[in-house]
N, CA, C and O atoms as a GROMACS GRO file, in nm:
protein
  556
    1MET      N    1  -2.712  -5.903  -5.795
    1MET     CA    2  -2.833  -5.918  -5.715
    1MET      C    3  -2.918  -5.788  -5.719
    1MET      O    4  -2.870  -5.675  -5.706
    2ASP      N    5  -3.051  -5.818  -5.738
    2ASP     CA    6  -3.145  -5.703  -5.740
    2ASP      C    7  -3.196  -5.684  -5.596
    2ASP      O    8  -3.286  -5.754  -5.551
    3ILE      N    9  -3.138  -5.592  -5.529
    3ILE     CA   10  -3.167  -5.568  -5.382
    3ILE      C   11  -3.310  -5.549  -5.362
    3ILE      O   12  -3.365  -5.605  -5.268
    4GLU      N   13  -3.376  -5.475  -5.444
    4GLU     CA   14  -3.520  -5.440  -5.428
    4GLU      C   15  -3.615  -5.564  -5.445
    4GLU      O   16  -3.735  -5.555  -5.420
    5SER      N   17  -3.561  -5.672  -5.486
    5SER     CA   18  -3.641  -5.790  -5.492
    5SER      C   19  -3.616  -5.888  -5.377
    5SER      O   20  -3.668  -6.000  -5.379
    6THR      N   21  -3.540  -5.849  -5.280
    6THR     CA   22  -3.504  -5.940  -5.167
    6THR      C   23  -3.607  -5.918  -5.055
    6THR      O   24  -3.678  -5.818  -5.048
    7VAL      N   25  -3.611  -6.019  -4.967
    7VAL     CA   26  -3.698  -6.019  -4.852
    7VAL      C   27  -3.653  -5.905  -4.755
    7VAL      O   28  -3.733  -5.834  -4.695
    8SER      N   29  -3.522  -5.896  -4.747
    8SER     CA   30  -3.467  -5.792  -4.654
    8SER      C   31  -3.507  -5.644  -4.696
    8SER      O   32  -3.532  -5.557  -4.613
    9PHE      N   33  -3.512  -5.628  -4.824
    9PHE     CA   34  -3.552  -5.498  -4.871
    9PHE      C   35  -3.707  -5.466  -4.834
    9PHE      O   36  -3.748  -5.359  -4.790
   10LEU      N   37  -3.780  -5.575  -4.862
   10LEU     CA   38  -3.930  -5.560  -4.827
   10LEU      C   39  -3.945  -5.542  -4.671
   10LEU      O   40  -4.029  -5.465  -4.626
   11LEU      N   41  -3.867  -5.611  -4.594
   11LEU     CA   42  -3.879  -5.596  -4.448
   11LEU      C   43  -3.832  -5.448  -4.411
   11LEU      O   44  -3.893  -5.383  -4.326
   12ALA      N   45  -3.734  -5.401  -4.472
   12ALA     CA   46  -3.688  -5.268  -4.442
   12ALA      C   47  -3.792  -5.165  -4.475
   12ALA      O   48  -3.816  -5.074  -4.395
   13LYS      N   49  -3.857  -5.176  -4.591
   13LYS     CA   50  -3.960  -5.086  -4.635
   13LYS      C   51  -4.086  -5.094  -4.542
   13LYS      O   52  -4.145  -4.993  -4.503
   14ILE      N   53  -4.123  -5.221  -4.508
   14ILE     CA   54  -4.240  -5.237  -4.422
   14ILE      C   55  -4.204  -5.187  -4.283
   14ILE      O   56  -4.291  -5.131  -4.216
   15SER      N   57  -4.082  -5.204  -4.236
   15SER     CA   58  -4.046  -5.161  -4.098
   15SER      C   59  -4.063  -5.006  -4.092
   15SER      O   60  -4.118  -4.955  -3.994
   16VAL      N   61  -4.013  -4.931  -4.197
   16VAL     CA   62  -4.039  -4.791  -4.192
   16VAL      C   63  -4.177  -4.748  -4.195
   16VAL      O   64  -4.216  -4.658  -4.120
   17ALA      N   65  -4.256  -4.807  -4.278
   17ALA     CA   66  -4.401  -4.774  -4.292
   17ALA      C   67  -4.470  -4.813  -4.163
   17ALA      O   68  -4.557  -4.739  -4.117
   18HIS      N   69  -4.437  -4.926  -4.101
   18HIS     CA   70  -4.509  -4.967  -3.979
   18HIS      C   71  -4.462  -4.888  -3.863
   18HIS      O   72  -4.542  -4.860  -3.774
   19ARG      N   73  -4.338  -4.849  -3.858
   19ARG     CA   74  -4.284  -4.755  -3.753
   19ARG      C   75  -4.364  -4.625  -3.756
   19ARG      O   76  -4.401  -4.571  -3.652
   20ASN      N   77  -4.391  -4.573  -3.878
   20ASN     CA   78  -4.468  -4.446  -3.880
   20ASN      C   79  -4.609  -4.460  -3.832
   20ASN      O   80  -4.663  -4.370  -3.769
   21LEU      N   81  -4.674  -4.581  -3.863
   21LEU     CA   82  -4.802  -4.608  -3.815
   21LEU      C   83  -4.801  -4.619  -3.662
   21LEU      O   84  -4.885  -4.564  -3.592
   22THR      N   85  -4.698  -4.696  -3.613
   22THR     CA   86  -4.692  -4.721  -3.472
   22THR      C   87  -4.672  -4.581  -3.398
   22THR      O   88  -4.732  -4.558  -3.293
   23GLU      N   89  -4.589  -4.494  -3.454
   23GLU     CA   90  -4.567  -4.358  -3.391
   23GLU      C   91  -4.703  -4.287  -3.387
   23GLU      O   92  -4.737  -4.224  -3.286
   24SER      N   93  -4.782  -4.296  -3.495
   24SER     CA   94  -4.910  -4.227  -3.494
   24SER      C   95  -5.006  -4.281  -3.384
   24SER      O   96  -5.076  -4.206  -3.318
   25ALA      N   97  -5.006  -4.418  -3.368
   25ALA     CA   98  -5.087  -4.482  -3.272
   25ALA      C   99  -5.044  -4.438  -3.128
   25ALA      O  100  -5.128  -4.407  -3.043
   26ALA      N  101  -4.916  -4.436  -3.104
   26ALA     CA  102  -4.868  -4.394  -2.975
   26ALA      C  103  -4.898  -4.240  -2.951
   26ALA      O  104  -4.935  -4.199  -2.841
   27LYS      N  105  -4.882  -4.160  -3.054
   27LYS     CA  106  -4.914  -4.015  -3.038
   27LYS      C  107  -5.051  -3.992  -3.002
   27LYS      O  108  -5.079  -3.898  -2.928
   28ALA      N  109  -5.149  -4.076  -3.052
   28ALA     CA  110  -5.292  -4.058  -3.028
   28ALA      C  111  -5.315  -4.081  -2.882
   28ALA      O  112  -5.413  -4.029  -2.827
   29ALA      N  113  -5.224  -4.163  -2.811
   29ALA     CA  114  -5.239  -4.185  -2.669
   29ALA      C  115  -5.153  -4.094  -2.585
   29ALA      O  116  -5.140  -4.109  -2.464
   30GLY      N  117  -5.095  -4.000  -2.656
   30GLY     CA  118  -5.001  -3.900  -2.579
   30GLY      C  119  -4.867  -3.950  -2.556
   30GLY      O  120  -4.800  -3.901  -2.466
   31LEU      N  121  -4.821  -4.045  -2.632
   31LEU     CA  122  -4.687  -4.112  -2.615
   31LEU      C  123  -4.606  -4.106  -2.749
   31LEU      O  124  -4.654  -4.066  -2.855
   32HIS      N  125  -4.483  -4.147  -2.733
   32HIS     CA  126  -4.400  -4.181  -2.854
   32HIS      C  127  -4.388  -4.326  -2.855
   32HIS      O  128  -4.402  -4.388  -2.749
   33SER      N  129  -4.361  -4.389  -2.969
   33SER     CA  130  -4.362  -4.535  -2.980
   33SER      C  131  -4.263  -4.608  -2.886
   33SER      O  132  -4.294  -4.716  -2.834
   34GLY      N  133  -4.143  -4.547  -2.866
   34GLY     CA  134  -4.045  -4.606  -2.774
   34GLY      C  135  -4.099  -4.608  -2.628
   34GLY      O  136  -4.072  -4.700  -2.551
   35GLN      N  137  -4.175  -4.504  -2.596
   35GLN     CA  138  -4.238  -4.492  -2.459
   35GLN      C  139  -4.342  -4.604  -2.442
   35GLN      O  140  -4.353  -4.666  -2.336
   36ALA      N  141  -4.416  -4.627  -2.547
   36ALA     CA  142  -4.522  -4.730  -2.548
   36ALA      C  143  -4.454  -4.863  -2.517
   36ALA      O  144  -4.508  -4.939  -2.436
   37LEU      N  145  -4.341  -4.896  -2.576
   37LEU     CA  146  -4.275  -5.023  -2.547
   37LEU      C  147  -4.228  -5.043  -2.407
   37LEU      O  148  -4.234  -5.152  -2.350
   38VAL      N  149  -4.178  -4.926  -2.348
   38VAL     CA  150  -4.137  -4.925  -2.210
   38VAL      C  151  -4.255  -4.952  -2.120
   38VAL      O  152  -4.247  -5.031  -2.026
   39LEU      N  153  -4.368  -4.884  -2.149
   39LEU     CA  154  -4.489  -4.899  -2.071
   39LEU      C  155  -4.534  -5.040  -2.071
   39LEU      O  156  -4.574  -5.092  -1.966
   40LEU      N  157  -4.529  -5.105  -2.186
   40LEU     CA  158  -4.568  -5.247  -2.206
   40LEU      C  159  -4.494  -5.332  -2.107
   40LEU      O  160  -4.556  -5.420  -2.047
   41GLU      N  161  -4.365  -5.313  -2.086
   41GLU     CA  162  -4.286  -5.389  -1.993
   41GLU      C  163  -4.327  -5.348  -1.850
   41GLU      O  164  -4.339  -5.437  -1.765
   42LEU      N  165  -4.348  -5.228  -1.820
   42LEU     CA  166  -4.387  -5.188  -1.690
   42LEU      C  167  -4.522  -5.243  -1.648
   42LEU      O  168  -4.542  -5.278  -1.532
   43TRP      N  169  -4.613  -5.251  -1.742
   43TRP     CA  170  -4.748  -5.309  -1.718
   43TRP      C  171  -4.737  -5.450  -1.685
   43TRP      O  172  -4.818  -5.501  -1.608
   44LYS      N  173  -4.637  -5.522  -1.740
   44LYS     CA  174  -4.613  -5.669  -1.699
   44LYS      C  175  -4.553  -5.678  -1.563
   44LYS      O  176  -4.586  -5.768  -1.485
   45GLN      N  177  -4.461  -5.582  -1.533
   45GLN     CA  178  -4.402  -5.588  -1.402
   45GLN      C  179  -4.354  -5.445  -1.358
   45GLN      O  180  -4.255  -5.395  -1.409
   46ASP      N  181  -4.422  -5.386  -1.269
   46ASP     CA  182  -4.387  -5.253  -1.229
   46ASP      C  183  -4.264  -5.248  -1.142
   46ASP      O  184  -4.234  -5.350  -1.079
   47GLY      N  185  -4.197  -5.148  -1.133
   47GLY     CA  186  -4.084  -5.126  -1.039
   47GLY      C  187  -3.955  -5.199  -1.090
   47GLY      O  188  -3.877  -5.252  -1.011
   48GLN      N  189  -3.938  -5.200  -1.220
   48GLN     CA  190  -3.818  -5.264  -1.277
   48GLN      C  191  -3.701  -5.170  -1.279
   48GLN      O  192  -3.717  -5.048  -1.282
   49ARG      N  193  -3.582  -5.228  -1.277
   49ARG     CA  194  -3.460  -5.146  -1.293
   49ARG      C  195  -3.450  -5.109  -1.440
   49ARG      O  196  -3.495  -5.176  -1.533
   50GLN      N  197  -3.383  -4.991  -1.451
   50GLN     CA  198  -3.376  -4.934  -1.586
   50GLN      C  199  -3.296  -5.027  -1.678
   50GLN      O  200  -3.331  -5.043  -1.795
   51ILE      N  201  -3.187  -5.091  -1.626
   51ILE     CA  202  -3.101  -5.181  -1.704
   51ILE      C  203  -3.180  -5.306  -1.740
   51ILE      O  204  -3.157  -5.362  -1.847
   52ASP      N  205  -3.271  -5.353  -1.656
   52ASP     CA  206  -3.348  -5.462  -1.691
   52ASP      C  207  -3.447  -5.439  -1.798
   52ASP      O  208  -3.472  -5.527  -1.880
   53LEU      N  209  -3.512  -5.310  -1.800
   53LEU     CA  210  -3.599  -5.272  -1.911
   53LEU      C  211  -3.518  -5.276  -2.038
   53LEU      O  212  -3.562  -5.335  -2.136
   54ALA      N  213  -3.404  -5.220  -2.040
   54ALA     CA  214  -3.321  -5.220  -2.160
   54ALA      C  215  -3.285  -5.354  -2.207
   54ALA      O  216  -3.280  -5.374  -2.328
   55THR      N  217  -3.261  -5.449  -2.123
   55THR     CA  218  -3.235  -5.587  -2.163
   55THR      C  219  -3.354  -5.655  -2.218
   55THR      O  220  -3.347  -5.723  -2.320
   56LYS      N  221  -3.467  -5.636  -2.150
   56LYS     CA  222  -3.594  -5.699  -2.202
   56LYS      C  223  -3.637  -5.640  -2.335
   56LYS      O  224  -3.696  -5.711  -2.416
   57LEU      N  225  -3.607  -5.513  -2.360
   57LEU     CA  226  -3.653  -5.455  -2.491
   57LEU      C  227  -3.547  -5.467  -2.597
   57LEU      O  228  -3.571  -5.431  -2.712
   58GLY      N  229  -3.428  -5.519  -2.561
   58GLY     CA  230  -3.324  -5.533  -2.658
   58GLY      C  231  -3.269  -5.406  -2.708
   58GLY      O  232  -3.227  -5.392  -2.822
   59LEU      N  233  -3.271  -5.308  -2.614
   59LEU     CA  234  -3.227  -5.166  -2.646
   59LEU      C  235  -3.109  -5.128  -2.556
   59LEU      O  236  -3.085  -5.188  -2.452
   60SER      N  237  -3.036  -5.024  -2.603
   60SER     CA  238  -2.927  -4.975  -2.521
   60SER      C  239  -2.990  -4.899  -2.402
   60SER      O  240  -3.104  -4.852  -2.405
   61ALA      N  241  -2.906  -4.892  -2.299
   61ALA     CA  242  -2.953  -4.818  -2.183
   61ALA      C  243  -2.976  -4.672  -2.210
   61ALA      O  244  -3.062  -4.610  -2.147
   62ALA      N  245  -2.902  -4.614  -2.301
   62ALA     CA  246  -2.920  -4.477  -2.345
   62ALA      C  247  -3.053  -4.450  -2.412
   62ALA      O  248  -3.118  -4.349  -2.386
   63THR      N  249  -3.093  -4.540  -2.498
   63THR     CA  250  -3.220  -4.538  -2.570
   63THR      C  251  -3.335  -4.547  -2.471
   63THR      O  252  -3.430  -4.470  -2.483
   64VAL      N  253  -3.330  -4.635  -2.376
   64VAL     CA  254  -3.432  -4.660  -2.276
   64VAL      C  255  -3.431  -4.526  -2.190
   64VAL      O  256  -3.538  -4.477  -2.155
   65ASN      N  257  -3.319  -4.473  -2.159
   65ASN     CA  258  -3.307  -4.353  -2.075
   65ASN      C  259  -3.384  -4.241  -2.145
   65ASN      O  260  -3.459  -4.169  -2.079
   66LYS      N  261  -3.369  -4.224  -2.277
   66LYS     CA  262  -3.441  -4.121  -2.347
   66LYS      C  263  -3.592  -4.138  -2.343
   66LYS      O  264  -3.667  -4.042  -2.322
   67SER      N  265  -3.635  -4.263  -2.362
   67SER     CA  266  -3.779  -4.288  -2.353
   67SER      C  267  -3.831  -4.259  -2.212
   67SER      O  268  -3.937  -4.200  -2.193
   68LEU      N  269  -3.754  -4.302  -2.117
   68LEU     CA  270  -3.792  -4.283  -1.977
   68LEU      C  271  -3.796  -4.133  -1.943
   68LEU      O  272  -3.881  -4.092  -1.864
   69GLY      N  273  -3.712  -4.056  -1.996
   69GLY     CA  274  -3.711  -3.914  -1.978
   69GLY      C  275  -3.853  -3.851  -2.006
   69GLY      O  276  -3.907  -3.768  -1.934
   70GLY      N  277  -3.902  -3.899  -2.117
   70GLY     CA  278  -4.031  -3.850  -2.161
   70GLY      C  279  -4.142  -3.892  -2.067
   70GLY      O  280  -4.230  -3.815  -2.030
   71LEU      N  281  -4.132  -4.024  -2.030
   71LEU     CA  282  -4.234  -4.077  -1.939
   71LEU      C  283  -4.233  -4.005  -1.802
   71LEU      O  284  -4.336  -3.977  -1.740
   72LEU      N  285  -4.112  -3.980  -1.761
   72LEU     CA  286  -4.094  -3.915  -1.623
   72LEU      C  287  -4.141  -3.773  -1.635
   72LEU      O  288  -4.212  -3.725  -1.546
   73ALA      N  289  -4.105  -3.704  -1.739
   73ALA     CA  290  -4.140  -3.558  -1.758
   73ALA      C  291  -4.294  -3.538  -1.764
   73ALA      O  292  -4.350  -3.441  -1.714
   74ASN      N  293  -4.356  -3.640  -1.829
   74ASN     CA  294  -4.498  -3.624  -1.848
   74ASN      C  295  -4.585  -3.698  -1.749
   74ASN      O  296  -4.705  -3.717  -1.768
   75ASP      N  297  -4.518  -3.741  -1.639
   75ASP     CA  298  -4.590  -3.805  -1.523
   75ASP      C  299  -4.656  -3.936  -1.548
   75ASP      O  300  -4.756  -3.970  -1.486
   76PHE      N  301  -4.593  -4.014  -1.648
   76PHE     CA  302  -4.638  -4.156  -1.672
   76PHE      C  303  -4.569  -4.252  -1.580
   76PHE      O  304  -4.618  -4.361  -1.553
   77ALA      N  305  -4.453  -4.208  -1.531
   77ALA     CA  306  -4.373  -4.298  -1.445
   77ALA      C  307  -4.280  -4.208  -1.346
   77ALA      O  308  -4.257  -4.089  -1.368
   78THR      N  309  -4.235  -4.274  -1.244
   78THR     CA  310  -4.147  -4.212  -1.145
   78THR      C  311  -4.020  -4.300  -1.137
   78THR      O  312  -4.022  -4.418  -1.173
   79ARG      N  313  -3.913  -4.243  -1.090
   79ARG     CA  314  -3.789  -4.309  -1.072
   79ARG      C  315  -3.748  -4.298  -0.928
   79ARG      O  316  -3.737  -4.188  -0.874
   80GLU      N  317  -3.722  -4.425  -0.858
   80GLU     CA  318  -3.688  -4.425  -0.730
   80GLU      C  319  -3.557  -4.508  -0.709
   80GLU      O  320  -3.531  -4.605  -0.780
   81ARG      N  321  -3.476  -4.466  -0.611
   81ARG     CA  322  -3.352  -4.539  -0.579
   81ARG      C  323  -3.382  -4.681  -0.544
   81ARG      O  324  -3.478  -4.711  -0.473
   82TYR      N  325  -3.301  -4.767  -0.593
   82TYR     CA  326  -3.306  -4.912  -0.553
   82TYR      C  327  -3.267  -4.932  -0.413
   82TYR      O  328  -3.161  -4.883  -0.373
   83GLU      N  329  -3.346  -5.001  -0.333
   83GLU     CA  330  -3.317  -5.005  -0.194
   83GLU      C  331  -3.186  -5.072  -0.155
   83GLU      O  332  -3.131  -5.044  -0.048
   84ASP      N  333  -3.135  -5.158  -0.236
   84ASP     CA  334  -3.012  -5.236  -0.210
   84ASP      C  335  -2.887  -5.176  -0.271
   84ASP      O  336  -2.775  -5.215  -0.237
   85ASP      N  337  -2.907  -5.078  -0.362
   85ASP     CA  338  -2.795  -5.020  -0.439
   85ASP      C  339  -2.827  -4.875  -0.477
   85ASP      O  340  -2.905  -4.849  -0.568
   86ALA      N  341  -2.766  -4.785  -0.408
   86ALA     CA  342  -2.791  -4.641  -0.427
   86ALA      C  343  -2.766  -4.596  -0.565
   86ALA      O  344  -2.820  -4.494  -0.607
   87ARG      N  345  -2.681  -4.672  -0.641
   87ARG     CA  346  -2.650  -4.634  -0.780
   87ARG      C  347  -2.757  -4.674  -0.880
   87ARG      O  348  -2.763  -4.619  -0.989
   88SER      N  349  -2.842  -4.768  -0.844
   88SER     CA  350  -2.940  -4.823  -0.926
   88SER      C  351  -3.077  -4.760  -0.895
   88SER      O  352  -3.102  -4.719  -0.782
   89THR      N  353  -3.165  -4.752  -0.999
   89THR     CA  354  -3.296  -4.703  -0.978
   89THR      C  355  -3.406  -4.794  -1.033
   89THR      O  356  -3.381  -4.871  -1.126
   90ARG      N  357  -3.520  -4.786  -0.980
   90ARG     CA  358  -3.637  -4.865  -1.025
   90ARG      C  359  -3.738  -4.763  -1.086
   90ARG      O  360  -3.748  -4.649  -1.040
   91ILE      N  361  -3.808  -4.804  -1.184
   91ILE     CA  362  -3.908  -4.725  -1.255
   91ILE      C  363  -4.050  -4.777  -1.214
   91ILE      O  364  -4.078  -4.897  -1.224
   92PHE      N  365  -4.132  -4.692  -1.171
   92PHE     CA  366  -4.262  -4.725  -1.121
   92PHE      C  367  -4.363  -4.644  -1.211
   92PHE      O  368  -4.337  -4.530  -1.247
   93LEU      N  369  -4.475  -4.707  -1.244
   93LEU     CA  370  -4.586  -4.643  -1.307
   93LEU      C  371  -4.651  -4.547  -1.206
   93LEU      O  372  -4.657  -4.575  -1.086
   94THR      N  373  -4.702  -4.430  -1.260
   94THR     CA  374  -4.790  -4.345  -1.190
   94THR      C  375  -4.930  -4.383  -1.228
   94THR      O  376  -4.948  -4.464  -1.318
   95GLN      N  377  -5.029  -4.328  -1.164
   95GLN     CA  378  -5.170  -4.352  -1.202
   95GLN      C  379  -5.191  -4.317  -1.354
   95GLN      O  380  -5.258  -4.392  -1.425
   96LYS      N  381  -5.137  -4.211  -1.400
   96LYS     CA  382  -5.142  -4.173  -1.530
   96LYS      C  383  -5.084  -4.282  -1.627
   96LYS      O  384  -5.138  -4.310  -1.734
   97GLY      N  385  -4.976  -4.337  -1.583
   97GLY     CA  386  -4.912  -4.447  -1.659
   97GLY      C  387  -4.994  -4.573  -1.669
   97GLY      O  388  -4.990  -4.645  -1.770
   98VAL      N  389  -5.075  -4.601  -1.557
   98VAL     CA  390  -5.161  -4.713  -1.556
   98VAL      C  391  -5.286  -4.674  -1.645
   98VAL      O  392  -5.330  -4.755  -1.726
   99ASP      N  393  -5.341  -4.558  -1.630
   99ASP     CA  394  -5.462  -4.518  -1.699
   99ASP      C  395  -5.446  -4.513  -1.852
   99ASP      O  396  -5.541  -4.540  -1.925
  100VAL      N  397  -5.324  -4.479  -1.902
  100VAL     CA  398  -5.307  -4.465  -2.043
  100VAL      C  399  -5.305  -4.605  -2.123
  100VAL      O  400  -5.301  -4.613  -2.246
  101ARG      N  401  -5.309  -4.708  -2.040
  101ARG     CA  402  -5.315  -4.840  -2.106
  101ARG      C  403  -5.427  -4.866  -2.195
  101ARG      O  404  -5.412  -4.921  -2.304
  102ALA      N  405  -5.547  -4.825  -2.145
  102ALA     CA  406  -5.676  -4.845  -2.220
  102ALA      C  407  -5.667  -4.778  -2.353
  102ALA      O  408  -5.700  -4.837  -2.456
  103GLU      N  409  -5.619  -4.648  -2.352
  103GLU     CA  410  -5.610  -4.571  -2.479
  103GLU      C  411  -5.509  -4.632  -2.569
  103GLU      O  412  -5.537  -4.640  -2.689
  104LEU      N  413  -5.392  -4.676  -2.524
  104LEU     CA  414  -5.291  -4.730  -2.610
  104LEU      C  415  -5.343  -4.864  -2.663
  104LEU      O  416  -5.320  -4.892  -2.780
  105GLU      N  417  -5.409  -4.945  -2.589
  105GLU     CA  418  -5.465  -5.069  -2.638
  105GLU      C  419  -5.563  -5.045  -2.750
  105GLU      O  420  -5.565  -5.116  -2.851
  106GLU      N  421  -5.645  -4.945  -2.730
  106GLU     CA  422  -5.746  -4.912  -2.835
  106GLU      C  423  -5.673  -4.868  -2.962
  106GLU      O  424  -5.709  -4.909  -3.071
  107GLN      N  425  -5.574  -4.787  -2.949
  107GLN     CA  426  -5.492  -4.743  -3.071
  107GLN      C  427  -5.420  -4.852  -3.135
  107GLN      O  428  -5.403  -4.854  -3.257
  108TRP      N  429  -5.373  -4.951  -3.051
  108TRP     CA  430  -5.299  -5.069  -3.103
  108TRP      C  431  -5.391  -5.157  -3.179
  108TRP      O  432  -5.350  -5.217  -3.279
  109ALA      N  433  -5.521  -5.168  -3.136
  109ALA     CA  434  -5.610  -5.253  -3.201
  109ALA      C  435  -5.638  -5.194  -3.344
  109ALA      O  436  -5.649  -5.267  -3.442
  110ILE      N  437  -5.649  -5.060  -3.351
  110ILE     CA  438  -5.666  -5.001  -3.481
  110ILE      C  439  -5.542  -5.021  -3.568
  110ILE      O  440  -5.554  -5.049  -3.687
  111LEU      N  441  -5.427  -5.009  -3.511
  111LEU     CA  442  -5.301  -5.036  -3.584
  111LEU      C  443  -5.297  -5.177  -3.637
  111LEU      O  444  -5.257  -5.202  -3.750
  112GLU      N  445  -5.343  -5.275  -3.547
  112GLU     CA  446  -5.336  -5.419  -3.589
  112GLU      C  447  -5.439  -5.434  -3.699
  112GLU      O  448  -5.408  -5.508  -3.793
  113ASP      N  449  -5.558  -5.375  -3.701
  113ASP     CA  450  -5.651  -5.388  -3.803
  113ASP      C  451  -5.599  -5.333  -3.938
  113ASP      O  452  -5.618  -5.389  -4.045
  114ARG      N  453  -5.533  -5.219  -3.922
  114ARG     CA  454  -5.480  -5.158  -4.042
  114ARG      C  455  -5.361  -5.237  -4.105
  114ARG      O  456  -5.346  -5.240  -4.227
  115THR      N  457  -5.279  -5.301  -4.021
  115THR     CA  458  -5.166  -5.379  -4.060
  115THR      C  459  -5.211  -5.507  -4.124
  115THR      O  460  -5.148  -5.551  -4.220
  116LEU      N  461  -5.316  -5.570  -4.076
  116LEU     CA  462  -5.356  -5.696  -4.121
  116LEU      C  463  -5.485  -5.694  -4.205
  116LEU      O  464  -5.532  -5.800  -4.246
  117GLY      N  465  -5.542  -5.580  -4.230
  117GLY     CA  466  -5.667  -5.563  -4.296
  117GLY      C  467  -5.680  -5.629  -4.432
  117GLY      O  468  -5.790  -5.671  -4.469
  118GLY      N  469  -5.571  -5.639  -4.508
  118GLY     CA  470  -5.572  -5.694  -4.638
  118GLY      C  471  -5.547  -5.843  -4.638
  118GLY      O  472  -5.535  -5.901  -4.746
  119LEU      N  473  -5.537  -5.907  -4.525
  119LEU     CA  474  -5.499  -6.051  -4.518
  119LEU      C  475  -5.619  -6.130  -4.465
  119LEU      O  476  -5.696  -6.077  -4.385
  120THR      N  477  -5.634  -6.252  -4.508
  120THR     CA  478  -5.724  -6.349  -4.459
  120THR      C  479  -5.680  -6.386  -4.316
  120THR      O  480  -5.566  -6.359  -4.278
  121ASP      N  481  -5.768  -6.448  -4.238
  121ASP     CA  482  -5.724  -6.493  -4.104
  121ASP      C  483  -5.610  -6.586  -4.110
  121ASP      O  484  -5.520  -6.579  -4.026
  122THR      N  485  -5.610  -6.675  -4.209
  122THR     CA  486  -5.506  -6.776  -4.224
  122THR      C  487  -5.370  -6.703  -4.256
  122THR      O  488  -5.265  -6.736  -4.201
  123GLU      N  489  -5.380  -6.602  -4.350
  123GLU     CA  490  -5.254  -6.533  -4.381
  123GLU      C  491  -5.202  -6.453  -4.263
  123GLU      O  492  -5.081  -6.442  -4.242
  124ALA      N  493  -5.293  -6.399  -4.187
  124ALA     CA  494  -5.249  -6.320  -4.064
  124ALA      C  495  -5.180  -6.412  -3.970
  124ALA      O  496  -5.075  -6.376  -3.916
  125LEU      N  497  -5.232  -6.531  -3.945
  125LEU     CA  498  -5.167  -6.629  -3.852
  125LEU      C  499  -5.039  -6.671  -3.906
  125LEU      O  500  -4.942  -6.679  -3.831
  126LEU      N  501  -5.029  -6.698  -4.035
  126LEU     CA  502  -4.906  -6.738  -4.094
  126LEU      C  503  -4.795  -6.629  -4.090
  126LEU      O  504  -4.676  -6.658  -4.070
  127LEU      N  505  -4.840  -6.505  -4.110
  127LEU     CA  506  -4.750  -6.397  -4.103
  127LEU      C  507  -4.691  -6.384  -3.949
  127LEU      O  508  -4.572  -6.362  -3.925
  128HIS      N  509  -4.785  -6.399  -3.858
  128HIS     CA  510  -4.745  -6.394  -3.719
  128HIS      C  511  -4.643  -6.501  -3.689
  128HIS      O  512  -4.545  -6.476  -3.620
  129GLN      N  513  -4.665  -6.619  -3.738
  129GLN     CA  514  -4.575  -6.727  -3.708
  129GLN      C  515  -4.442  -6.705  -3.776
  129GLN      O  516  -4.338  -6.730  -3.714
  130LEU      N  517  -4.440  -6.661  -3.896
  130LEU     CA  518  -4.319  -6.633  -3.969
  130LEU      C  519  -4.234  -6.521  -3.911
  130LEU      O  520  -4.111  -6.529  -3.904
  131LEU      N  521  -4.307  -6.409  -3.867
  131LEU     CA  522  -4.234  -6.303  -3.805
  131LEU      C  523  -4.174  -6.341  -3.671
  131LEU      O  524  -4.063  -6.302  -3.637
  132THR      N  525  -4.251  -6.420  -3.596
  132THR     CA  526  -4.199  -6.473  -3.464
  132THR      C  527  -4.074  -6.553  -3.483
  132THR      O  528  -3.978  -6.542  -3.407
  133LYS      N  529  -4.078  -6.634  -3.586
  133LYS     CA  530  -3.959  -6.727  -3.615
  133LYS      C  531  -3.845  -6.632  -3.657
  133LYS      O  532  -3.732  -6.651  -3.611
  134LEU      N  533  -3.866  -6.536  -3.737
  134LEU     CA  534  -3.759  -6.450  -3.780
  134LEU      C  535  -3.695  -6.372  -3.664
  134LEU      O  536  -3.574  -6.353  -3.653
  135LEU      N  537  -3.789  -6.329  -3.577
  135LEU     CA  538  -3.740  -6.250  -3.465
  135LEU      C  539  -3.656  -6.335  -3.366
  135LEU      O  540  -3.558  -6.287  -3.308
  136VAL      N  541  -3.694  -6.453  -3.349
  136VAL     CA  542  -3.617  -6.550  -3.264
  136VAL      C  543  -3.483  -6.571  -3.334
  136VAL      O  544  -3.381  -6.571  -3.265
  137ASP      N  545  -3.477  -6.588  -3.456
  137ASP     CA  546  -3.353  -6.622  -3.533
  137ASP      C  547  -3.262  -6.496  -3.534
  137ASP      O  548  -3.140  -6.511  -3.534
  138LEU      N  549  -3.314  -6.377  -3.533
  138LEU     CA  550  -3.236  -6.255  -3.549
  138LEU      C  551  -3.180  -6.202  -3.416
  138LEU      O  552  -3.080  -6.132  -3.413
  139ILE      N  553  -3.246  -6.236  -3.308
  139ILE     CA  554  -3.201  -6.186  -3.176
  139ILE      C  555  -3.136  -6.292  -3.092
  139ILE      O  556  -3.094  -6.265  -2.980
   0.00000   0.00000   0.00000
């Protein structure tokens, strides 16, 4: 088998390249890419438990904890004890965490243009559909 001619090899190469671009986009908004993903979940529903964030993101609790550490240290979010369980905490956005959304969305639009810039609208739609199907099948 010629590994370099497989779809999996291409996806691995694309993943690395895209991860680097994603990190640059997040950095321009004052974040790391993992922090951006946590913020996306908090923008959908503020005040989530840390374990729920990890589940929704498909990440380990330790990985989410590391991203949250940066968000907490840089005042994008706060951590408060869960009212029903002193061992559990909820994560809430600060005003800074709310305000960074516009900058991240702007950077993400640039990232999307760069990612899809060489494709026609039809190709971009097809790519989206295929990647969505792959993601569902892989998780």
